[in-house]
Structures are given as structure tokens and as C-alpha cells.
C-alpha positions as CSV (number, residue, x, y, z in Angstrom):
1,M,-11.9,-57.4,59.6
2,N,-11.1,-61.1,59.6
3,E,-7.9,-62.5,61.1
4,I,-5.3,-63.1,58.5
5,V,-5.0,-66.8,57.9
6,R,-1.6,-68.3,57.6
7,F,-1.0,-70.3,54.4
8,D,1.7,-72.9,54.4
9,E,2.9,-75.8,52.3
10,S,-0.6,-77.3,52.4
11,T,-2.0,-74.2,50.5
12,P,-3.7,-75.5,47.3
13,D,-1.5,-75.1,44.2
14,P,-3.2,-72.7,41.8
15,V,-2.5,-74.9,38.8
16,A,-3.0,-78.4,40.3
17,D,-6.0,-77.4,42.4
18,P,-7.5,-74.2,41.0
19,S,-10.8,-74.6,42.9
20,G,-9.0,-75.1,46.2
21,Y,-6.8,-72.1,45.5
22,R,-9.8,-70.0,44.6
23,Q,-11.5,-71.0,47.8
24,A,-8.4,-70.4,49.9
25,L,-8.2,-66.8,48.7
26,L,-11.9,-66.2,49.1
27,G,-11.6,-67.6,52.6
28,L,-9.0,-65.0,53.5
29,L,-11.5,-62.3,52.4
30,G,-14.4,-63.8,54.3
31,E,-17.4,-61.4,54.4
32,D,-15.2,-58.3,54.3
33,D,-15.7,-55.7,51.6
34,P,-13.0,-56.5,48.9
35,A,-12.8,-52.8,47.9
36,E,-12.0,-51.8,51.5
37,V,-9.4,-54.5,51.9
38,Q,-7.7,-53.5,48.7
39,A,-7.8,-49.8,49.5
40,A,-6.0,-50.5,52.8
41,T,-3.2,-52.5,51.1
42,P,-0.9,-49.7,49.9
43,A,-0.6,-48.2,53.4
44,A,0.0,-51.6,54.9
45,L,2.7,-52.3,52.3
46,A,4.4,-48.9,52.9
47,E,4.4,-49.5,56.7
48,L,5.9,-53.0,56.3
49,L,8.5,-51.9,53.8
50,A,9.6,-49.0,56.0
51,R,10.3,-51.6,58.7
52,A,12.4,-53.7,56.3
53,G,15.2,-51.2,56.1
54,D,18.5,-52.8,55.0
55,A,16.9,-56.3,55.0
56,M,14.7,-55.3,52.1
57,R,16.6,-57.6,49.6
58,M,17.3,-60.5,52.0
59,P,15.2,-63.6,51.5
60,P,14.3,-65.5,54.7
61,A,15.5,-68.8,53.2
62,K,16.9,-70.2,49.9
63,G,14.2,-70.2,47.3
64,E,12.0,-67.7,49.1
65,W,11.3,-64.1,48.1
66,S,12.8,-61.1,49.8
67,A,10.6,-58.2,50.9
68,V,11.2,-56.3,47.7
69,E,10.4,-59.4,45.6
70,V,7.1,-59.8,47.5
71,L,6.4,-56.1,46.6
72,G,7.3,-56.8,43.0
73,H,4.8,-59.6,43.0
74,F,2.1,-57.3,44.4
75,T,2.9,-55.0,41.5
76,D,2.9,-57.7,38.9
77,A,-0.3,-59.2,40.2
78,E,-2.0,-55.8,40.1
79,L,-0.8,-55.1,36.6
80,V,-1.9,-58.5,35.3
81,T,-5.3,-58.3,37.1
82,A,-5.9,-54.8,35.8
83,A,-5.5,-56.1,32.2
84,R,-7.8,-59.1,33.0
85,Y,-10.5,-56.8,34.4
86,R,-10.4,-54.7,31.3
87,W,-10.5,-57.7,28.9
88,I,-13.5,-59.1,30.8
89,L,-15.4,-55.8,30.7
90,A,-14.6,-54.9,27.1
91,H,-14.8,-58.4,25.4
92,D,-17.1,-61.3,25.4
93,R,-15.6,-64.4,27.2
94,P,-12.0,-63.4,26.5
95,E,-9.2,-65.9,27.1
96,I,-7.2,-64.9,30.2
97,A,-3.6,-65.9,30.1
98,A,-1.9,-67.4,33.2
99,Y,1.6,-66.3,34.3
100,D,4.4,-67.8,36.3
101,Q,4.9,-65.5,39.3
102,D,8.3,-67.0,40.1
103,L,9.6,-66.4,36.5
104,W,8.4,-62.8,36.7
105,A,10.1,-62.2,40.1
106,T,13.4,-63.7,38.8
107,R,13.5,-62.5,35.2
108,L,12.2,-59.1,35.9
109,R,14.9,-58.9,38.7
110,H,12.6,-57.6,41.4
111,R,15.3,-58.0,44.0
112,E,17.3,-55.2,42.2
113,E,14.3,-52.8,41.8
114,D,13.8,-49.6,43.7
115,P,11.1,-50.4,46.3
116,A,9.7,-46.8,46.2
117,E,9.2,-47.1,42.4
118,L,7.5,-50.5,42.7
119,L,5.2,-49.2,45.5
120,A,4.3,-46.0,43.4
121,L,3.5,-48.2,40.4
122,F,1.4,-50.5,42.6
123,E,-0.5,-47.6,44.2
124,A,-1.3,-46.0,40.8
125,I,-2.6,-49.2,39.3
126,R,-4.5,-50.1,42.4
127,H,-6.1,-46.7,42.5
128,A,-7.2,-47.1,38.8
129,D,-8.6,-50.5,39.5
130,L,-10.6,-49.4,42.5
131,R,-12.1,-46.6,40.5
132,L,-12.9,-49.1,37.7
133,W,-14.7,-51.2,40.3
134,E,-16.7,-48.3,41.6
135,R,-17.9,-47.1,38.2
136,T,-18.8,-50.6,36.9
137,P,-22.5,-51.4,37.1
138,E,-23.4,-54.5,39.2
139,E,-24.6,-56.4,36.2
140,D,-21.3,-55.9,34.4
141,R,-19.3,-57.3,37.4
142,D,-20.8,-60.7,36.4
143,R,-19.0,-60.6,33.0
144,F,-16.3,-63.2,32.8
145,G,-13.3,-64.5,30.9
146,I,-11.9,-68.0,30.6
147,H,-8.7,-68.3,32.7
148,A,-6.2,-70.7,31.1
149,E,-5.8,-72.7,34.3
150,R,-8.9,-72.0,36.4
151,G,-11.7,-71.7,33.8
152,E,-14.5,-69.1,34.0
153,E,-13.8,-66.1,36.3
154,S,-15.9,-63.0,36.5
155,F,-14.8,-59.5,37.2
156,D,-16.5,-59.8,40.6
157,L,-14.7,-63.1,41.4
158,L,-11.3,-61.8,40.4
159,F,-11.8,-58.7,42.4
160,R,-12.7,-60.7,45.6
161,M,-9.9,-63.1,45.0
162,L,-7.4,-60.2,44.7
163,A,-8.4,-59.0,48.1
164,G,-7.7,-62.4,49.6
165,H,-4.4,-62.4,47.6
166,D,-3.5,-59.1,49.3
167,R,-4.0,-60.7,52.7
168,F,-2.0,-63.8,51.8
169,H,1.0,-61.8,50.6
170,L,0.8,-59.2,53.4
171,N,1.1,-62.1,55.8
172,Q,4.0,-63.5,53.7
173,L,5.7,-60.1,53.9
174,R,5.2,-60.0,57.7
175,R,6.7,-63.5,58.0
176,T,9.6,-62.6,55.8
177,L,10.4,-59.5,57.8
178,D,10.1,-61.4,61.1
179,A,12.7,-63.8,59.8
180,V,15.2,-61.3,58.4
181,A,14.6,-58.0,60.3
182,P,13.0,-58.8,63.7
183,A,11.5,-55.7,65.3
């Protein structure tokens, strides 16, 4: 597998630079199989969250997410992407709504959520999405929707981007834990 690349303040903004953002996520995936990367994520999350212990709700700095908020984002992203996959496969050129990840983390109060429940929900949706990928014929993976901020995105592209997204946020979670709960 590819080395996890560290994103920082120079990471392209998904709204201001959608093409750069897309390429950054795909760069994190590299030539790796996106299904294998995604299948490995639940175990990696469980391992990192077990390490968090009492520091689970502690952000590394003001304005940054705590470990449980990162987990909440994983769950939100999986839920949103699951719907996007299904709209793309069932409809012709559906509009795909964008969402503000920070609003979701704050207004859904992820810092207060039960990490075990968040992880269980993430695992269930991820399993369903991987099964959807497996049973979708190659030609249907090219079906696409129109993302409100990034334009045309196919099922295949979204699936590969999500694998890069996993790597990005697993790295974020590692950095968070290094800052608040050093080993």
C-alpha cells in the first residue's frame, strides 16, 4: 500500500479548488484497490479509537476536531456517499447536494456521541456500500451525477475518492491522537 500522505494547510479546498481536492484524494489512493482500502478502514478506526481512551473528546487545538468528531465525520461521509451512490445508480444525471462537514460535526454534536455507536453505524453502512460496489456491473460504475460544487462525478470516481478520503482522515486521527494522547 502507498504511504499515507500528510495533508496540511496547503491542501486544496473542496469548494474553491474542486479539481485540486479531487486529485489530492486520488493521489492518496494511488494505484491501490479502493475496495481493499475501504475494507481495511473499520479495523484501523477501531484500533485508533481504542488508543484514544479518555482523550477521545479532546481536540488537539482550538477549532480542530477531537477523535470522536473525526469518527463522526467518517460516519457522516459514509452516509452521504451511500446516498450519492444510490442516486447515481438509480437516476439519470441526478443532482448531488454538497454538505458542510463542520456544520454536521457541530450541530449533530459528534463530540457528545457514543464512539461505539458511531463506529457500528459506520461499519454497517461501509459494509453495505462495499457490497453495492461488488454487485455493480463495470458499465454502471461509469454512471454519474452532478455534484453541486465539483460537477460530474461517477460512481467509480466517488468510490475511489472515498478511499483517499479514508486515508486522509485516518492520518488526521493519528495526528490528533499523537497531540492529545501520546503513546
